[in-house]
N, C-alpha and C positions, 0 to 999 in steps of 0.2 A: 847279404843279398847274390845270390848268383845270375850268372847273366848269362846265356847264352848267342856268343854274336857270329852271326853266318850264312853263307851264299851260297847259293844252287846257280847252276846252268841245266837248263832244259835243250830239248830237239825239237822245240819249234815247235808246230803246226795247233789246231782248232784245243784250242780253251775246253781242258775235262781229258783231250786225246795224250797232252806230252807227257812225256819220263824222265827224269834226273839224269845227265851221266854226268854231273860234277859238285860234290860237293863240301865243306872243310866248313869245317868249330871251335869254336874256338870257347871253353868254354873260363867264362872274368866275373873274381870274387866281387869289382870294384876295384879293387890296389895290380891280384894282377894275374898273369891265364895260368891257373889247375888244372890244365886238362885241353889238349885237342885233338882234333884227329882232323885226314882227308883223305880225301880217296875221289874218284876217276867210276862211275855206273854204268855198268852194263845193259840198257836200257829197254833192249829186246825188240830195236825198232829201230827205222832209219832213223836218222837224222837231218832236219831242214839245209842247204845247202848256203844261208845265211848264215843258220844260227856255225856252220862247221865254217864258215872264212872271220866268219865274231871272236867267234872264241880260240879257233886253232883246234880243233880239238873233232878229229874224224873219226869218220866209218871204222880202222882200222885200231885207230888206239884204245875202243873200248871194249872192245872185239871178247880182250882176253877180262876184264874189269868183273870185278865181283858187281852181282848183282842186288835190286835194293836189298831182297830180302833176304841173303846175309850182309848186309848192315844192320839193317832195322834193332838187332839187338844193341848195337853198339852207338846208336841214335837214342836208344831211351837212352840210356843209361849217360848218356854224357848232357842231355838236355834234362835230366828228373831231376821237380823242385827249380826250373831258373826257371827266367823270364827272356823267353826269344827275341834277340834282339836283333834289325836289317835293313838298307837300307833301301828302304821299298820292299818293306819285311811282310805289305802282306804275300806278296809271290811266289816269296819261298819258302809259309807260314803253306797256304792252297797247296805246293807245295811238294809239302809233306805229310799234310790229311793229306791229300791221292793221290798219296802212298800209299799213307798204313793201312787205310781205309782199302783200295785191294788186298788187305793180307788179312781185311776185316778185325784192325785193333782201333780206336778212338786216340789221336793221337793230342791231344785240348791243355792249350800251352798260354800262356799271359803272352800279348807280345808285343816287342815297342820300338819306332819305328824312329832312326836319326836323320831319316827325309823330316815329317813332323818339326824335328827339332832342332831341326838344323835352324828353316823358318824361324821357328821363340827365337833361339840365344843368335841365329847368326842372319840379322834381319836384312831387308835393303839389297839381297845380293842381285842380278840378273838373275843367276842359274844356280840348281842348291842338284845336281849332278855328281860321285862321285868322283867325275874326272877331277871337275872345275874345283871341289872339295876342298879338296887334295892337291891342284893346286894351287888355292890362295893361301893352308892352310898350312905349303911347305909339309903335307904327305907323304914321304916316299910312296910311287904306287907302282911295283910292278907286278908282269901278268897278270894286263888288264882284262879283266871277261870272261880271268878264267877263277874259279873259288877260292881261292888260297890265299892269292893277291887279292883278291873284294875282299873276303873274312881280313886281313890283315888291313886293309885298310880301315875296315869300317873300325876294327877294336881304338884305330886311333884319334880316327872321328870323335869315335864315342868317351875314351876316355877326357879332348878336348870340351865337351858337350856335359862331362859330370859336373867335373869342375868349374866351367859357366852356372848350374843352378847353387848359384849359392846358398840358398834356401833349403836346397838337398830336396825338392820336390820330387823329384823321379826317385832318389829310394825310400820317400814316403809314402805312394805313391803301390809302389811297386810291390816295398815288405809289407804288409798289408796279412795276415791267414786268418783274419779272422772269418769263424759260418759266414756272417755278412759279406764280406769277400769276395771269398769265392763267389757266391748267388749273382754276387752283381759283374762279376768273371766272365761264368755261364750262361749270363743274359746278357753277354755286350758282344760272345760271341756269336749266340742265336738271333741278335737281330740284324747281323753282318755279313749272316748268312748270304748267296743269292742274288746280291745285287747287286747293278750290270755294273763293267766301266766304264761308260759310253756319259759321252755332256748330259746334261739337266739340273731338274731343282731337284732336293730331295727336302723334308720337310721329321719335324722330331715330333710327337705327339704324347700327354703327357698322361699317368691316370683314369683324369677324367675326358679324351680324346681329343682336347683343345691341343692347335699344332701353338706351340709353345719355340721352333727354333726354326726358321729355310737356309737357303742357302744355297747357289748355283756351284754350279762344278761342271769341272770340261770331266773329271774323272770322279762317277758316282761315287763305284766301293774308295778308292782310293780317299778321297776325300769324309767317312764317314770312317778310315779307321781315323785315320789321323783327327777326327772328337772324338772316338774312343782309348785314344792312347795314350793324349796333350795328359801334359799334368795341369794344365794353367786351372785356373779357380776358376772361370768359368766352362773349359770345358769338364771339370771333375762336377758339376753342377751338373750338366748339361743327361752324365751319365749315370747317373743318382738320379735324374726322375723322366731319364726317356724309359716308353712303354714298345712303343711302334714304330719306325722308320718304312716313309711313306714317299717313295718318287715318283717321278714322273722323267722322260726320254726325251729329249727335242733334239737334238746327233746337231744343231749349232750352235756353241757355248753365248750364241749374241743371240738368242733367241731365249739359253737359260737365264741367261744375266738382264731382258726385259720383263719375265715372268716374277723374277726377285723382286723385279720395286716393285710390278703392280700390288702382287700378293704382300710386301712391307706395309700397300697402300690399306690393302685391304683385311685384313690382319691384325690387333689390339693385342696387346701387352708383352710383344718378342720379347725376348733376350735382345738385346744388341749385340750386333752383327760389325766386327770390328772385322772381321779379315774380307771390307768390298776387296772385287779383285780391280778397283780404279783406286789409287791410293793417292796420289798430285796430279794439281793441273797445273794449265800454262795460265794466271789469267795478266787481261790488260788491264793497263790505268789504274796503277801503273805495272809495267813489266813485269812478274817473278813469278817463281815457280813455286809451288807452295803444297803439302796438306791438307790436302780435302778433308774438312768439315772445321777446321780451324782456321778459315776467315771467310770474311763478305768475298760481298760478288759469283758474278758467276763464271765457270771456265770458260778458253776457248777452246782448251785438249786437256784428254784425260789422259792418265797412263798408267799403270800399274806399280814402278818400279821408277826413279829419279831418275836415274841411269838413261832408264828408256827416255825420257825428257829428254833428257841432253843430247841424241841419240835421232831424236826426228826433230829439234832446233839443226841441230846438224848437216840434215838431209833436205830441211828447208832457209838450206842460207842461211843459219841464222846464231849467231854465237851466245856461249855463259857470259862472253867481254860488254854483248852489245846489251844485254837483260833493257839495261833500263834506257835505251830510246825509241823507244815504241811510233818514230818513224820507220825508225829502220826493220820492228818485228814488224809489222803492217806492213811489209812490202816486202819480204821473205813468204809472209802466211798466206798471202796473193796465191801462192804456187797452191794452195791442200786448200785452198774455196774452190766448190764446185756452182760451176757452172749451170747445175740443170740441177731442174727444179717440181723434176717427177720421176722416180728410176724405181726399182725394186732390185736385192740383194738375192742370189739365189744359193744356197748351201749346202752342205747335207741335211739329213730325215733323220727317222723315226727307224727308218728299215734300211736295208739296201733296195731299195725297190722303188723310196720313196726323197725327195725333198721337200727340203722349206724357204719361205722367202716370205722377206720384208719392203716392204714397202712404205718409201720417206718422199714428203713430201716439205720444199722449203726446209730442211732440216729436220720435219713434225716427222717423226712416228708413225704412221698410219696403223699400225698394226702389223702381225704376223703371220701364215697360217702353212698350211703340210700343202704338197700335194701329188698326185702318181701322173696324173691326165694334163698333158699340157694345154688342153683344152683350159684344163681349172685353172690356170693360170693367164692364155690369154682373150682370155671376154672378161670385162670388167664382173656384168653384174654376178659373175657366175666366182670370180678373186672376191670379191668383197664382199656375198656371200657364205665364203668359208675364213675370214680373214678374224683373229682379233683384235679387238680396237686396243689402241695404247693408251694409257688415260694421264697418266706420269711423265710430264712432258718439263719438265725444271731443268734436268743436263741433258736433256736427248741431243742440241742441235751438234753439243761442246764431244757427243757420244758418236753420234754420225761424221764428226768428220773427221777424230781419230781413226776409227773405225775405220772407213774407209782408204785410208792414207795407213795407217798403220797394225792392218791385220789382214788376216787369211782370208777370205770365199770365197767360193767357186765363181761366180756371172758376177756383176751388173749389167741390168737392162733400163737405158731409156726409154723414155715416149712420153709423150702430152698427156691434159689433165682429158679425163671420159673417152679418152681414143683406147682402141684392141691395143693391148701387145702383137707384139710383130716378133715371135722368137723365130729363130733358126728352122731352116728345115731342116729333118728329120735326120740326112746320109748325112750335111754339112756338122748339127754337133756332133751325132757320131769320131765324125776328121776334130774337132774344136777343140785347140789343147786347152779351152778357157771354160767349154762344159760338159766338166768328168762324173 
């Protein structure tokens, strides 16, 4: 089985208009590199200043470089019969398809994401960026954010991940050449097209039009790509069963999580979701940090990783050493308990012109909604008319405490129940750093 490990740097700019400026590809047979190729590319357009600062690639450096159409044949040759492998591969693959499409050529391959595999085989790390993974695994990383340097590092990471795959599920899944497998690849590629990169919730429907799986995501496109390239038993079942992908953009990841909680109540016989964002809880009496759903009781705080749980304890003057001391814990946690009974959180909306809000009373989430005009938020009757109620309240106090203290949102506004909200005047909002 051959793999084409690659990395691409692009000009930046609006999605669909970017052009490749640097590309490197290593052909790998699972044991050794069998071919390699690297080149800068003349994009025939300006490179964004941010990209120039990040990569060190300037307009002058690409002026005499070959144009993409001059490299296209070599890229087709080195990737022939290969699975495309990259770290966050959906971007690299989209860029190649986009460039080939402009030449009237349909570039279509199966892809494999080392970012997804790293989550699977290297669990509970705080971050999975290529730079941090290389540091944690002792992989040399020279020429960061240049195609050749990042490709070499991705190759070494992929070798480690292949060794960790003791059951050889990666090779088994991507080594199939029967017609049914090719049809499935084509189906999954088609289902991934035109998915948004915003936060939201997505749904998988089967041949009968029934929802059998749903998931909140910070980036819908990336999460679906991970589902379709993962080689776990559950993912392979999803890949076979899925016939349609539906999605709903929320802008706010907090709202996506709330929607997932509500949808799981409303839909029966869903495939059990083991990829919930929050995996660990701080429980009291006795005080301990444990995985959710593996212990009795309701958590006081919830976290995506154990590392973040311990960091949060540090921030409220509580340490791992005094976890067993409930009196010290209670004193340390006083600082993160809100004294405000009624407030709303304002965050990103589904479009640039829109914002979202979540209304909270006594640590219970009343509901969420979206608004474009501030009178919709200020007047109680109007706000409640557009509010989508939240009925699942089992862990919402823990969710509220955790989100308020350890996650990002645009603005928090407190008020008394029944009163209209008093927002800053328009000119004050424009000047406010907290309202943007």
